[in-house]
N, C-alpha and C positions, 0 to 999 in steps of 0.2 A: 597687849590687847590687839585685836585685829582692827585693821583700818576700816572705816565705814565705806560702803559702796556708794559712789557718786553717780549722778546721772551721766557724767562723761564716761565712766567706767562701763555703764550699760550700753552707751552708744558705741564704744570700742568693741564690746562683745558682739553687738549687732553687725558692725562692719566686718568683723573677722568671720562671722557666720555667713554674711552675705557674700564675701570674697570666696569662702569655701563652696558655698552653693553655686556661685557663678563658675568656679573652676570645674565643679562636678557637672554642671549643665553643659559647659563647653566640651568636656570629655565625652559626655553622653552624645552630643551633637556630632562630634568627630567620629565616634564609633558607629553612630547610626548612618552617617554619610559613607563610611567605609563599607558597612554591611550592605547598603543600597547599591553602591558601586559593584560589589562582589556579586550581589544577586542579579544586577543588570548584565554583568559579564557572563554569568552562568546561563542566564536566559538567552542571551545572544548566541552563545556556544550551543545551547540545546536547539535553538532555531536552525542554526547552520547544520547541525547533525541531522535534524529532522528532514531538512531540505535535501541533504545528500542521501538519506535513506529513502525518501520518496522517489528520487531520481533512480537509485538502485532498483527499487521495486518496479518502477515502470520499465526499466531496461530488462529486467528479469521477466516480467510479464510478456514483453514483446518477444524475447528469446523463446520462452515456453510456447507462446502462441505459434511462432514460426515452426518450432520443432513438432508441435502437435499436428499442424497442417501437413508438414512433410511426412510425419509418421502415418497419418491417415491416408495419404496418397499411396504411400508404400504398401500399407495393408490392402488397400483397394486393388493395387496392381498385382499383389499376390493372390488375392481372392478371385479376380476375373477369370483366369484360365481354369480354376477349379469349378467355378460356376458353370462354365460351358460344358465341361465333362459331366458334372453332376446332373444337370438338366437333360443332357443328351441321353444319359443312362435311364432317366425317368420318362423318356419318350418325347421330350421337347427338343426339337432339332434347332438349337439356337443358331441363327444365321448372322446376327449382328449384335454388337454390344456398344453401348454408349456410356462413357464415364461422366460422372457429375452432371447428369441432365438436370436442367433447371426449368421449373414450371411456375407460373404465377397466374392464378385464376381467381376472380372475384376478390382481389386483394390479399389472397393467401398465397405465400411463397412456399416452395418446397424444392429440396434438392434431393435427387435420387443418385446414390453412389454408383450403382451399376444398373443400367437398363438393358435387359437381354430380350431379343425379339426373334421369333420364328415366323412362319407364314401366318399362323392364326392366333398365337398367344404371345403375351408380354409378361415378362417377369421383372419385378422391382426388387433390387437387393440393397439393403442397408448394411454397411460394414461398420463394425464396432471394434475399436482397437484397445478397449479397456477390458 
């Protein structure tokens, strides 16, 4: 015949269950801490990579701006002699040219790529390199 279950047996079962629960909780806490550490490490790595990317983009933007400016000036220098010939053939005897003339009137600024002048007429030329 089976032995009767005593209150002490029940307490021992509770203690074993409590020990297993405590072990499971500690394992969960350990894994959660590891996961948090890994997430923090990955976030820091992502931040570092983003900062590096932002620096690269800024450097690239500066390089492109510099290249665009030089390219624009190159195009203007190519166009200027052609402008003189073109307008002379049209009857405008260009005597002077000014590159990158700047004007600011009533708070409005304007840059004229090539300003061509003869005795009575002025021609404004906007050069596009795209």
